[in-house]
N, C-alpha and C positions, 0 to 999 in steps of 0.2 A: 667034667665039670661038678661042682661040687651043687650040694640040693637048694642053695640059697641063689646060687647063678642061676640053676634052670627055674626056679619060682620067679626070680626077678624078670629074665627073659619072658616068661608067659605072661608076667604083668605087663611089660612093656608093649609085645604083641597084641594083646588084647587092648590095650589102651590107642596103638594104632589102628587097629580093627576101627574101633567106635569111632573115632576121627576120620578115619577114611569114610566112612559111611556119612556123616553128618558134612562133610564135604560134597559128596555127591547130591546130596538134598538141596544143597545151596542155589542149582539154577543157573542161569546164563549168567557170565560174569564181561563185563566191558572190559575191553582193553583201555589204557591210560589210566589219569589220576585224578582225584579232585580233591581240590583245596578249598579252602575259606579264604576270602579274600578282602581287603578294607581299601577304598582308593580314593583319590582326590579327582576333582571335576576342576572343569576351564574356568572358573568363575574366581576371579582375585580375591573378590572381597566375601567370600565363601565361609563358613567356620572349618571347612578340611584345611584352608591354609593360613587360621590362628594360630598363635604358640601358646600353648598347646594344641597340635591339630586335633579335630574331633572327623575323623577320616568317615565318608560313606561305606555303609555297608552294615552287615557281613552279606558277600556274594558268593555262591558257590559257582566254581569255576572249572570245567573239564580240559584237561589237556592232555594229546594224542599224536602220535605219529600218524601221519594216513601218507601213503604215497612218496614216503621220504619226506613229508613237509610237516611241522610242529604246526596243530593246530589246537585254537583255543576257543571255546564256549561259556559264555555264562549261561548257567540254570537259571532257569525258574521253577523253584520248590516250593511256592505255597500251596497251600491246600486249596482246594477249588470252594469258593463261596455257594454255598446252598441255601 
């Protein structure tokens, strides 16, 4: 291998080891996905049914497969009041 190729591989290997160390420090990761959602309500005279609509939200929603079924949960991520 050429010297430049060897240096490049060494650089990639150092970068890989640094990234692997950062990933190890992340900790617990839950399965599923998080999405920001905007919803409509059931009240026909609400602003969310206007033209153009002003949807309610944003709300964080977690979705995952649990025992072969899709589970959706709206998360309350508001900070606690002190």
